[in-house]
Backbone as CSV, one residue per row, in Angstrom:
resi,resn,N_x,N_y,N_z,CA_x,CA_y,CA_z,C_x,C_y,C_z
1,MET,-6.152,18.247,-4.200,-4.718,18.115,-4.060,-4.413,16.926,-3.153
2,ALA,-3.490,16.080,-3.565,-3.137,14.896,-2.796,-2.326,15.278,-1.565
3,THR,-2.528,14.506,-0.511,-1.799,14.765,0.714,-0.456,14.057,0.672
4,THR,0.488,14.540,1.458,1.783,13.906,1.570,1.651,12.709,2.496
5,VAL,2.111,11.564,2.053,1.981,10.338,2.824,3.273,10.103,3.595
6,PRO,3.175,9.906,4.917,4.392,9.682,5.706,4.952,8.279,5.494
7,ASP,6.190,8.097,5.919,6.826,6.777,5.890,6.459,6.088,7.198
8,TYR,5.515,5.168,7.144,5.027,4.515,8.356,6.026,3.533,8.951
9,SER,7.110,3.236,8.257,8.107,2.330,8.821,9.016,3.050,9.812
10,VAL,8.935,4.370,9.874,9.738,5.160,10.802,8.814,5.746,11.869
11,GLY,9.069,5.415,13.128,8.317,5.993,14.228,7.038,5.253,14.584
12,PHE,6.739,4.157,13.909,5.553,3.370,14.199,5.961,1.917,14.411
13,THR,5.234,1.230,15.287,5.453,-0.207,15.450,4.615,-0.945,14.415
14,GLN,4.901,-2.220,14.246,4.146,-3.020,13.295,2.669,-3.064,13.683
15,GLU,2.393,-3.176,14.972,1.011,-3.218,15.436,0.286,-1.911,15.125
16,GLU,0.976,-0.794,15.283,0.367,0.507,14.977,0.063,0.641,13.489
17,VAL,0.981,0.183,12.652,0.767,0.255,11.203,-0.400,-0.650,10.805
18,GLU,-0.483,-1.839,11.402,-1.613,-2.726,11.118,-2.931,-2.083,11.547
19,GLU,-2.919,-1.377,12.679,-4.122,-0.687,13.153,-4.508,0.455,12.204
20,ILE,-3.518,1.216,11.751,-3.769,2.301,10.790,-4.360,1.728,9.509
21,PHE,-3.799,0.611,9.044,-4.286,-0.024,7.825,-5.735,-0.471,7.980
22,ALA,-6.065,-1.050,9.139,-7.441,-1.493,9.389,-8.406,-0.306,9.403
23,ILE,-7.997,0.796,9.999,-8.832,2.000,10.034,-9.029,2.549,8.623
24,LEU,-7.961,2.551,7.831,-8.062,3.027,6.448,-9.008,2.152,5.625
25,LYS,-8.981,0.835,5.858,-9.890,-0.058,5.141,-11.344,0.277,5.459
26,LEU,-11.639,0.513,6.739,-13.003,0.878,7.130,-13.413,2.209,6.508
27,GLU,-12.481,3.168,6.536,-12.758,4.488,5.953,-13.003,4.380,4.450
28,LEU,-12.220,3.530,3.789,-12.387,3.340,2.354,-13.762,2.750,2.031
29,LYS,-14.200,1.794,2.831,-15.524,1.207,2.616,-16.621,2.264,2.728
30,LYS,-16.490,3.142,3.718,-17.480,4.211,3.892,-17.466,5.166,2.709
31,VAL,-16.284,5.535,2.262,-16.157,6.477,1.155,-16.677,5.863,-0.136
32,ILE,-16.378,4.592,-0.357,-16.859,3.929,-1.576,-18.382,3.864,-1.569
33,ALA,-18.961,3.560,-0.413,-20.420,3.533,-0.315,-20.985,4.918,-0.606
34,SER,-20.340,5.938,-0.094,-20.773,7.310,-0.328,-20.592,7.687,-1.790
35,TYR,-19.507,7.212,-2.406,-19.224,7.523,-3.806,-20.271,6.905,-4.729
36,SER,-20.692,5.695,-4.391,-21.677,5.045,-5.248,-23.018,5.768,-5.211
37,GLU,-23.277,6.513,-4.136,-24.524,7.270,-4.042,-24.454,8.602,-4.791
38,SER,-23.321,9.305,-4.669,-23.260,10.639,-5.265,-22.309,10.745,-6.449
39,GLY,-21.168,10.061,-6.402,-20.223,10.055,-7.512,-19.531,11.380,-7.761
40,THR,-19.288,12.163,-6.734,-18.651,13.465,-6.923,-17.141,13.340,-7.054
41,GLN,-16.533,14.348,-7.630,-15.083,14.385,-7.814,-14.353,14.464,-6.474
42,VAL,-14.936,15.145,-5.498,-14.296,15.292,-4.189,-14.131,13.935,-3.527
43,ILE,-15.148,13.107,-3.589,-15.072,11.782,-2.987,-14.083,10.909,-3.748
44,ARG,-14.026,11.073,-5.053,-13.061,10.311,-5.850,-11.632,10.656,-5.430
45,GLN,-11.364,11.929,-5.204,-10.039,12.344,-4.751,-9.745,11.756,-3.370
46,ARG,-10.756,11.690,-2.531,-10.587,11.129,-1.189,-10.186,9.659,-1.260
47,THR,-10.775,8.891,-2.180,-10.394,7.485,-2.307,-8.941,7.350,-2.763
48,GLU,-8.490,8.253,-3.610,-7.094,8.216,-4.060,-6.145,8.491,-2.895
49,ASP,-6.521,9.410,-2.012,-5.700,9.695,-0.826,-5.635,8.476,0.086
50,ILE,-6.765,7.822,0.283,-6.798,6.632,1.140,-5.960,5.518,0.525
51,HIS,-6.065,5.320,-0.786,-5.260,4.289,-1.449,-3.766,4.571,-1.298
52,ALA,-3.374,5.834,-1.380,-1.959,6.190,-1.218,-1.475,5.865,0.190
53,LYS,-2.310,6.155,1.188,-1.933,5.855,2.574,-1.894,4.352,2.815
54,MET,-2.825,3.621,2.211,-2.818,2.169,2.350,-1.564,1.572,1.715
55,ALA,-1.166,2.091,0.579,0.060,1.608,-0.082,1.279,1.888,0.790
56,ALA,1.289,3.049,1.455,2.395,3.381,2.359,2.426,2.415,3.540
57,CYS,1.259,2.055,4.053,1.193,1.072,5.140,1.704,-0.285,4.659
58,GLN,1.312,-0.681,3.463,1.757,-1.966,2.925,3.273,-1.990,2.750
59,ARG,3.841,-0.903,2.243,5.308,-0.834,2.099,5.992,-0.917,3.460
60,ALA,5.432,-0.233,4.456,6.020,-0.263,5.802,5.946,-1.667,6.383
61,LEU,4.817,-2.338,6.204,4.684,-3.699,6.728,5.638,-4.656,6.023
62,GLN,5.855,-4.467,4.732,6.819,-5.297,4.004,8.225,-5.060,4.536
63,THR,8.535,-3.831,4.896,9.854,-3.513,5.441,10.017,-4.103,6.836
64,MET,8.965,-4.007,7.652,9.038,-4.461,9.037,9.019,-5.987,9.164
65,ASP,8.240,-6.663,8.328,8.093,-8.116,8.422,7.985,-8.721,7.024
66,PRO,9.118,-8.837,6.322,9.075,-9.323,4.946,8.629,-10.784,4.819
67,THR,8.806,-11.597,5.853,8.374,-12.989,5.745,6.854,-13.098,5.737
68,THR,6.168,-12.226,6.467,4.706,-12.256,6.506,4.094,-11.480,5.349
69,TYR,4.632,-10.295,5.057,4.021,-9.392,4.081,4.730,-9.357,2.735
70,GLY,5.760,-10.165,2.560,6.480,-10.196,1.285,7.619,-9.202,1.267
71,SER,8.591,-9.483,0.481,9.771,-8.637,0.379,9.498,-7.416,-0.485
72,THR,10.132,-6.302,-0.154,10.008,-5.103,-0.969,10.964,-5.136,-2.153
73,ASN,11.977,-6.005,-2.095,12.950,-6.116,-3.187,12.522,-7.222,-4.132
74,LYS,11.840,-6.842,-5.173,11.389,-7.802,-6.179,12.158,-7.516,-7.459
75,THR,13.329,-8.124,-7.591,14.183,-7.891,-8.734,14.087,-9.066,-9.691
76,ALA,13.809,-8.778,-10.924,13.734,-9.825,-11.935,15.129,-10.114,-12.463
77,THR,15.414,-11.386,-12.628,16.699,-11.788,-13.200,16.433,-12.765,-14.334
78,SER,17.391,-12.856,-15.192,17.290,-13.859,-16.248,18.568,-14.687,-16.227
79,ALA,18.422,-15.914,-16.605,19.583,-16.801,-16.621,19.478,-17.724,-17.822
80,VAL,20.622,-18.085,-18.344,20.686,-19.050,-19.444,20.881,-20.403,-18.800
81,PRO,19.967,-21.356,-19.040,20.065,-22.657,-18.353,21.272,-23.477,-18.774
82,TYR,21.781,-23.286,-19.969,22.959,-24.013,-20.413,23.693,-23.161,-21.430
83,HIS,24.932,-23.459,-21.610,25.761,-22.693,-22.539,25.742,-23.357,-23.907
84,LEU,25.472,-22.600,-24.928,25.482,-23.132,-26.285,26.895,-23.061,-26.840
85,PRO,27.395,-24.150,-27.396,28.738,-24.114,-27.968,28.741,-23.271,-29.245
86,ARG,29.911,-22.753,-29.581,30.041,-21.917,-30.762,30.170,-22.703,-31.999
């Protein structure tokens, strides 16, 4: 069962979120190494939980510092470069 991922942009500083992200990266490396040895379903679920938490950290960092980590608002628009006469 997947764990509930908190909103890291609330109640955490940018430095804390970066630290959490770094810890998750190290944990993911350990789990992946362990997965390659045994390949069990439990470890696979664990990697999915870590990926979800990492994504939450990335969203929080984008919210806190969009110039460094990119904007969270990625809206596609289309435009007609010129008007065609009728």
